[in-house]
C-alpha positions in Angstrom: 0.0 0.0 0.0 1.2 3.5 -0.8 1.9 5.7 2.3 0.4 9.1 3.3 3.9 10.7 2.8 4.0 9.6 -1.2 0.4 11.1 -1.5 1.5 14.3 0.0 4.6 14.3 -2.4 2.2 13.7 -5.2 -0.1 16.3 -3.8 2.9 18.8 -4.0 3.9 18.1 -7.4 0.2 18.7 -8.9 0.2 21.8 -6.8 3.5 23.0 -8.1 2.5 22.0 -11.6 -0.7 24.0 -11.3 1.1 27.1 -10.1 3.5 26.7 -13.3 0.4 26.6 -15.5 -0.8 29.9 -13.9 2.7 31.4 -14.4 2.7 30.5 -18.1 -0.3 32.2 -18.7 1.1 35.5 -17.4 4.4 35.1 -18.8 3.7 36.7 -22.0 4.7 33.8 -24.0 3.8 33.1 -27.7 0.2 31.4 -27.6 1.3 27.9 -29.3 4.3 27.9 -26.7 2.1 28.4 -23.8 -0.4 26.2 -25.2 2.1 23.4 -25.4 3.6 23.8 -22.2 0.1 23.9 -20.6 -1.1 20.8 -22.5 2.2 18.7 -21.4 1.6 19.8 -17.7 -2.0 18.9 -18.1 -1.3 15.6 -19.4 1.2 14.7 -16.7 -1.2 15.9 -13.8 -4.1 13.7 -15.6 -1.7 10.9 -15.5 -0.5 11.1 -11.9 -4.3 11.6 -10.6 -5.4 8.6 -12.6 -2.4 6.3 -11.7 -2.4 7.2 -8.0 -5.8 8.8 -6.7 -8.0 6.5 -9.2 -5.6 3.6 -8.5 -5.1 2.7 -12.0 -1.4 2.0 -11.2 -2.6 -1.3 -9.3 -5.1 -2.2 -11.8 -4.5 -4.7 -14.8 -2.7 -3.4 -17.9 -5.7 -3.6 -20.2 -7.9 -1.2 -18.0 -4.8 1.1 -18.0 -4.5 1.0 -21.6 -8.4 1.7 -22.0 -8.1 5.0 -19.9 -4.7 5.8 -21.8 -6.7 5.6 -25.3 -9.5 8.0 -23.4 -6.5 10.5 -22.5 -5.1 10.5 -26.1 -8.5 11.0 -27.5 -9.2 13.9 -25.2 -6.1 15.5 -25.9 -6.5 15.2 -29.5 -9.8 16.9 -29.2 -8.4 19.6 -27.1 -5.7 20.3 -30.0 -8.6 20.1 -32.7 -10.7 22.7 -30.9 -7.7 25.1 -30.2 -7.4 25.9 -33.9 -11.0 27.5 -33.8 -9.9 29.8 -31.1 -7.6 31.8 -33.4 
């Protein structure tokens, strides 16, 4: 079983990455650069949450692959929708 200390570390990583996302928004970067950084950080956060807080790390690989396909599909739809913003 995973300890409380490990969950605390994951929480801190999620908090720091969310803070970085906010800082990227206000950094005045090019739209696509900021979008790429935020997309990568969001995907990493989604994987951490799914793996540990939703316990996919300890599930059979087939279920993990199924959720991974859903994550890739959601990211593809996000990228496709971003073109309509410009």
